[in-house]
VOPAGU-2260 file (C-alpha; in pm, 1 decimal, decimal comma):
REM VOPAGU-2260
SITE   aa  ch    i         X         Y         Z
SITE  MET   A    0    8982,6    7091,8    4168,2
SITE  VAL   A    1    8797,1    6771,5    4248,9
SITE  PHE   A    2    8847,4    6584,1    4574,1
SITE  ASP   A    3    8629,0    6279,1    4585,2
SITE  ILE   A    4    8646,1    5920,4    4702,9
SITE  TYR   A    5    8828,4    5825,5    4382,2
SITE  THR   A    6    9104,9    6078,9    4444,3
SITE  LEU   A    7    9132,4    5945,4    4799,2
SITE  VAL   A    8    9164,6    5584,9    4676,8
SITE  GLU   A    9    9423,7    5683,2    4414,8
SITE  SER   A   10    9636,1    5881,9    4658,5
SITE  ILE   A   11    9627,1    5617,5    4934,4
SITE  TRP   A   12    9717,7    5347,4    4679,5
SITE  VAL   A   13   10028,0    5537,9    4572,9
SITE  ILE   A   14   10149,6    5645,2    4918,7
SITE  LEU   A   15   10066,4    5321,4    5103,8
SITE  PRO   A   16   10423,9    5180,7    5098,4
SITE  ALA   A   17   10553,2    5502,2    5260,1
SITE  TYR   A   18   10270,2    5510,4    5515,9
SITE  VAL   A   19   10333,4    5150,1    5621,0
SITE  ALA   A   20   10713,3    5191,4    5626,5
SITE  ASN   A   21   10686,8    5508,0    5836,1
SITE  GLY   A   22   10432,7    5350,3    6069,0
SITE  LEU   A   23   10617,6    5024,4    6128,2
SITE  VAL   A   24   10977,6    5147,5    6150,8
SITE  SER   A   25   10942,8    5202,1    6525,7
SITE  LEU   A   26   10911,9    4822,6    6563,8
SITE  VAL   A   27   11281,4    4787,1    6477,6
SITE  ARG   A   28   11379,0    4869,9    6835,4
SITE  PHE   A   29   11217,5    4544,5    6949,4
SITE  PHE   A   30   11443,9    4340,0    6720,7
SITE  THR   A   31   11773,1    4523,9    6756,7
SITE  LYS   A   32   11994,4    4478,6    7061,4
SITE  LYS   A   33   12258,2    4731,8    6960,1
SITE  PRO   A   34   12134,4    4976,8    6695,6
SITE  HIS   A   35   12380,8    5136,3    6454,8
SITE  PRO   A   36   12318,3    5511,5    6404,2
SITE  ILE   A   37   12328,3    5631,3    6044,6
SITE  ASP   A   38   12551,5    5921,2    6147,8
SITE  PHE   A   39   12790,6    5680,4    6328,7
SITE  GLY   A   40   12755,5    5901,3    6638,8
SITE  LYS   A   41   12929,5    6189,9    6461,5
SITE  THR   A   42   12851,5    6553,0    6533,0
SITE  TRP   A   43   12836,8    6863,9    6318,8
SITE  LYS   A   44   12895,7    7200,3    6483,5
SITE  GLY   A   45   12880,2    7028,1    6821,1
SITE  LYS   A   46   12542,1    6861,4    6764,7
SITE  PRO   A   47   12453,7    6509,7    6647,1
SITE  VAL   A   48   12402,9    6494,1    6271,9
SITE  PHE   A   49   12079,3    6290,8    6300,0
SITE  GLY   A   50   12089,1    6140,9    6648,1
SITE  LYS   A   51   12090,5    5787,6    6783,0
SITE  ASN   A   52   11731,5    5712,2    6678,2
SITE  LYS   A   53   11806,4    5716,2    6304,2
SITE  THR   A   54   11965,5    5377,1    6248,3
SITE  TRP   A   55   12082,9    5160,7    5961,1
SITE  GLU   A   56   11843,2    4894,1    6084,3
SITE  GLY   A   57   11550,5    5137,6    6061,7
SITE  LEU   A   58   11654,9    5253,4    5714,8
SITE  MET   A   59   11681,3    4896,8    5584,5
SITE  PHE   A   60   11353,7    4797,0    5751,8
SITE  GLY   A   61   11171,3    5097,9    5603,5
SITE  CYS   A   62   11305,2    5019,1    5255,3
SITE  LEU   A   63   11213,3    4650,1    5285,2
SITE  ILE   A   64   10862,5    4726,6    5412,3
SITE  GLY   A   65   10811,8    4976,3    5127,8
SITE  MET   A   66   10927,5    4714,0    4876,7
SITE  LEU   A   67   10704,3    4447,5    5031,8
SITE  ILE   A   68   10392,7    4666,7    5022,3
SITE  GLY   A   69   10477,9    4776,8    4666,0
SITE  TRP   A   70   10518,5    4412,5    4566,1
SITE  ILE   A   71   10184,4    4317,5    4727,2
SITE  GLU   A   72   10015,3    4606,4    4544,9
SITE  MET   A   73   10182,5    4498,5    4219,8
SITE  LEU   A   74   10052,9    4141,8    4259,6
SITE  SER   A   75    9701,5    4258,6    4349,8
SITE  PHE   A   76    9677,9    4516,0    4068,0
SITE  PRO   A   77    9537,2    4277,3    3802,4
SITE  PHE   A   78    9259,0    4173,3    4038,3
SITE  LEU   A   79    9132,6    4520,9    4131,0
SITE  PRO   A   80    8775,3    4590,3    4015,2
SITE  PHE   A   81    8846,7    4896,7    3798,5
SITE  HIS   A   82    8542,1    4816,8    3586,0
SITE  MET   A   83    8316,4    4896,9    3885,4
SITE  SER   A   84    8429,8    5260,2    3901,2
SITE  PRO   A   85    8194,7    5511,2    3735,5
SITE  VAL   A   86    8496,2    5729,9    3655,0
SITE  PRO   A   87    8835,5    5639,4    3508,9
SITE  LEU   A   88    9080,9    5592,9    3795,1
SITE  LYS   A   89    9439,9    5715,7    3772,8
SITE  ILE   A   90    9575,4    5427,9    3977,8
SITE  ILE   A   91    9926,1    5350,5    3865,4
SITE  PRO   A   92   10067,4    4999,2    3864,1
SITE  MET   A   93   10290,8    4961,5    4167,6
SITE  SER   A   94   10629,1    4789,9    4165,6
SITE  ALA   A   95   10887,7    4676,3    4416,7
SITE  LEU   A   96   11114,9    4956,8    4289,4
SITE  LEU   A   97   10849,4    5222,2    4345,9
SITE  GLY   A   98   10774,7    5071,6    4688,3
SITE  PHE   A   99   11146,3    5084,2    4770,4
SITE  LEU   A  100   11170,1    5450,5    4664,2
SITE  LEU   A  101   10861,6    5538,9    4869,2
SITE  GLY   A  102   11001,3    5357,2    5175,1
SITE  PHE   A  103   11349,8    5503,2    5129,7
SITE  GLY   A  104   11203,3    5849,3    5072,1
SITE  ALA   A  105   10996,3    5821,7    5389,7
SITE  MET   A  106   11307,9    5730,5    5590,4
SITE  ALA   A  107   11515,0    6004,0    5420,1
SITE  GLY   A  108   11248,7    6266,8    5488,4
SITE  ASP   A  109   11243,6    6165,4    5853,9
SITE  ALA   A  110   11625,3    6184,5    5870,7
SITE  VAL   A  111   11626,0    6535,5    5719,6
SITE  GLU   A  112   11370,0    6639,7    5979,7
SITE  SER   A  113   11591,7    6495,4    6255,4
SITE  PHE   A  114   11885,4    6692,5    6115,7
SITE  LEU   A  115   11676,6    7012,4    6133,9
SITE  LYS   A  116   11557,9    6930,7    6486,8
SITE  ARG   A  117   11917,5    6888,4    6604,7
SITE  ARG   A  118   12005,9    7229,1    6455,7
SITE  LEU   A  119   11706,2    7381,9    6638,9
SITE  ASN   A  120   11809,8    7216,5    6968,7
SITE  ILE   A  121   11500,5    6995,5    6974,2
SITE  LYS   A  122   11582,2    6672,3    7154,3
SITE  PRO   A  123   11519,8    6330,3    6993,6
SITE  GLY   A  124   11160,1    6221,8    7042,4
SITE  LYS   A  125   11036,5    6576,3    7104,9
SITE  PRO   A  126   10782,7    6715,0    6857,0
SITE  LEU   A  127   10834,7    6963,3    6575,5
SITE  PRO   A  128   10475,9    7043,3    6474,3
SITE  VAL   A  129   10373,5    7008,1    6109,4
SITE  LEU   A  130   10714,9    6885,5    5993,2
SITE  ASP   A  131   10681,2    6579,6    6220,9
SITE  GLN   A  132   10367,1    6485,6    6030,2
SITE  LEU   A  133   10482,4    6564,9    5677,6
SITE  ASP   A  134   10857,0    6487,2    5670,0
SITE  PHE   A  135   10817,2    6130,8    5548,0
SITE  LEU   A  136   10552,9    6234,5    5293,8
SITE  ILE   A  137   10782,0    6498,3    5142,7
SITE  GLY   A  138   11070,3    6250,9    5119,6
SITE  ALA   A  139   10847,9    5982,1    4967,7
SITE  VAL   A  140   10711,1    6219,4    4702,5
SITE  VAL   A  141   11059,1    6347,0    4612,0
SITE  PHE   A  142   11222,7    6003,8    4574,5
SITE  SER   A  143   10927,4    5832,9    4404,5
SITE  SER   A  144   10917,0    6117,5    4151,4
SITE  LEU   A  145   11223,5    5956,8    3996,1
SITE  VAL   A  146   10998,4    5688,7    3844,3
SITE  MET   A  147   10643,9    5830,9    3848,7
SITE  SER   A  148   10443,8    6150,9    3811,2
SITE  TRP   A  149   10231,6    6275,1    4097,9
SITE  GLU   A  150    9885,7    6422,8    4043,9
SITE  TRP   A  151    9868,8    6753,3    4229,4
SITE  GLU   A  152    9530,1    6653,8    4375,4
SITE  TRP   A  153    9695,5    6353,7    4544,1
SITE  ILE   A  154    9960,8    6573,9    4701,3
SITE  VAL   A  155    9710,5    6830,8    4829,8
SITE  LEU   A  156    9483,7    6560,3    4970,0
SITE  LEU   A  157    9775,2    6379,8    5136,0
SITE  ILE   A  158    9904,0    6703,7    5291,0
SITE  ILE   A  159    9559,1    6750,6    5444,5
SITE  LEU   A  160    9498,5    6389,9    5553,1
SITE  THR   A  161    9846,1    6277,5    5658,9
SITE  PRO   A  162    9851,3    6480,5    5983,6
SITE  VAL   A  163    9516,8    6323,7    6080,5
SITE  PHE   A  164    9637,9    5971,6    5998,0
SITE  HIS   A  165    9967,6    6045,5    6173,9
SITE  PHE   A  166    9789,6    6160,0    6490,4
SITE  VAL   A  167    9565,9    5851,9    6503,4
SITE  ALA   A  168    9855,6    5614,3    6427,6
SITE  ASN   A  169   10081,3    5772,3    6690,3
SITE  ILE   A  170    9818,0    5762,0    6963,9
SITE  THR   A  171    9740,7    5400,0    6875,1
SITE  GLY   A  172   10111,0    5307,4    6871,5
SITE  TYR   A  173   10163,8    5478,1    7205,9
SITE  LEU   A  174    9865,9    5302,9    7366,0
SITE  LEU   A  175    9991,4    4968,3    7233,6
SITE  LYS   A  176   10337,1    5051,7    7376,3
SITE  ILE   A  177   10496,0    5035,5    7030,7
SITE  LYS   A  178   10592,2    5403,1    7037,3
SITE  LYS   A  179   10769,2    5581,2    7322,4
SITE  HIS   A  180   10580,5    5909,2    7271,2
SITE  PRO   A  181   10224,5    5989,7    7158,6
SITE  TRP   A  182   10346,8    6230,0    6887,5
């Protein structure tokens, strides 16, 4: 098992659309006067299915951001300096479709986590350690697997690094008043 800078670059390249979609989706609340919950306010066994914070606007925004980042990566791919690497890189060509699936998967993973939190009586915005940091990653890996194969080293590295990135991004978002909570 080799974890080096090349594995880091490869894994970040692949997951970047999901990272950006997950990180920027909280901005939707600044542009939406009346959000539309994905669960339409319905309940299941007396509890909200997902809750009011999972909205159609957020889902669409996450998918669009994923597509946009995938498209930018696709356009930049021919200009990357692969010849400078002393080892062959396993960087896959990105596409808008793959970016969409990564963004959609990130949003779907977050929605599944919200569903579980409602079943566990955890209020919206309150933390559920570990799953809060990895929900979007799991969803992104599952949905993107429809069109690509994941290297196991990427997954292991991302499971280790994502909670660190998540912590830093959440604290930064909270300090910038983009996020309501620092978790």
